[in-house]
C-alpha positions in Angstrom: -39.7 2.2 43.0 -38.0 3.2 46.3 -36.8 6.4 44.7 -40.4 7.2 43.5 -42.0 6.5 46.8 -39.5 8.0 49.3 -40.3 11.7 49.4 -38.1 14.3 51.2 -40.6 14.8 54.0 -40.5 11.0 54.7 -36.8 11.1 55.5 -36.1 11.9 59.2 -32.5 12.7 59.9 -30.8 12.3 63.3 -33.9 11.3 65.2 -33.5 10.8 69.0 -35.3 7.9 70.6 -35.1 6.0 73.9 -36.3 2.6 72.6 -37.0 0.5 69.5 -40.7 1.2 70.1 -40.0 4.9 69.9 -38.1 4.4 66.7 -41.1 2.7 65.1 -43.4 5.4 66.3 -41.1 8.2 65.0 -40.5 6.6 61.5 -44.2 6.1 61.1 -45.1 9.8 61.6 -44.7 11.0 58.0 -46.9 8.1 56.8 -49.6 8.8 59.5 -49.6 12.5 58.5 -50.1 11.6 54.9 -52.8 9.0 55.9 -50.8 6.3 54.1 -51.3 4.3 57.4 -53.6 4.6 60.4 -52.6 4.5 64.0 -53.5 0.9 64.3 -50.7 0.1 61.8 -48.1 1.5 64.2 -49.5 -0.6 67.0 -49.5 -3.7 64.8 -45.8 -3.2 63.9 -44.8 -2.8 67.6 -46.9 -5.7 68.8 -45.5 -7.9 66.0 -41.9 -7.4 67.2 -43.0 -8.0 70.8 -44.7 -11.2 69.8 -42.1 -12.5 67.3 -38.9 -10.9 68.4 -36.6 -8.6 66.4 -37.2 -10.2 63.0 -37.6 -6.7 61.4 -33.8 -6.2 61.9 -33.1 -7.5 58.4 -29.5 -6.3 58.0 -26.5 -5.0 59.8 -27.8 -1.8 61.6 -31.0 -1.8 59.5 -34.6 -2.5 60.5 -37.7 -2.6 58.3 -40.8 -2.0 60.3 -44.0 -3.2 58.6 -47.3 -4.9 59.2 -50.0 -6.6 57.2 -52.1 -4.4 54.8 -55.2 -5.2 56.8 -53.6 -3.7 59.9 -54.1 -0.2 58.4 -52.2 0.4 55.2 -54.2 2.7 53.0 -51.6 3.1 50.2 -48.0 2.2 49.3 -45.6 4.3 51.3 -42.2 4.3 52.8 -40.3 6.4 55.3 -36.9 6.2 56.9 -35.4 7.3 60.1 -31.6 7.8 60.5 -31.0 7.7 64.2 -28.7 10.1 66.0 -27.7 7.3 68.4 -28.1 3.6 67.5 -30.7 1.6 69.4 -30.8 -2.0 70.4 -33.7 -4.2 69.0 -32.5 -7.4 70.6 -30.8 -8.9 67.5 -27.3 -9.7 68.7 -25.9 -10.2 65.2 -27.3 -7.0 63.6 -27.7 -4.5 66.5 -27.4 -1.7 67.1 -29.8 -0.3 64.5 -28.9 3.0 62.9 -31.5 3.1 60.1 -35.2 2.3 60.5 -37.4 2.0 57.4 -41.2 1.9 57.6 -43.0 0.2 54.8 -46.7 0.2 54.1 -48.0 -1.8 51.2 -51.5 -2.8 50.1 -50.4 -5.7 48.1 -47.6 -8.3 48.0 -46.2 -7.1 44.6 -45.4 -3.6 45.8 -44.0 -5.0 49.0 -41.7 -7.4 47.2 -40.4 -4.7 44.8 -39.4 -2.4 47.7 -37.9 -5.4 49.6 -35.8 -6.3 46.5 -34.3 -2.8 46.5 -33.7 -2.9 50.3 -31.9 -6.3 50.0 -29.4 -4.8 47.6 -28.8 -2.1 50.2 -28.4 -4.7 53.0 -25.7 -6.4 50.9 -23.7 -3.2 50.5 -22.2 -2.5 53.9 -20.1 0.4 52.6 -23.3 2.2 51.5 -25.0 1.4 54.8 -22.1 2.9 56.7 -22.2 6.0 54.5 -25.9 6.4 55.1 -25.5 6.1 58.9 -22.6 8.6 58.8 -24.2 11.5 56.9 -26.2 14.3 58.5 -27.4 15.8 55.2 -30.7 14.7 53.7 -29.4 15.5 50.2 -26.4 13.3 50.7 -28.5 10.6 52.3 -30.7 10.5 49.2 -27.7 10.4 46.8 -26.2 7.5 48.7 -29.5 5.6 49.1 -30.3 5.9 45.4 -26.8 5.5 44.0 -27.2 1.8 43.1 -30.3 2.6 41.1 -28.4 5.3 39.2 -25.8 2.7 38.3 -28.3 0.2 36.8 
């Protein structure tokens, strides 16, 4: 499902940001442009972290920005930002974040399927490090989808 939903123009390589809020704003841009989400969804993601802390940092160096469907998700979509310089979210165990995914889902089934694929990525530190080290979008996709090719 991840391979089907993550399009080339939804992969941002070597983004430069000054804060975790900026990283969420940047990773959201492709989904905003495609009208997968509305601007309120971006605000909801940022406000949720401000309210609940850095719970979106779900793995070593990896954050998954998301909000509730009713906050402005029009369709299922995902984007990813590979940061040029890692950013602190405030999660001492998992910071600094190098990869930020943005997930928009209109139902829990789609959300869970994408989460399942991301959990396998989280458990593969070697793959995460390779993703963080590459500067090529083509290599990024090969590394990201390699487990799915092995199944």
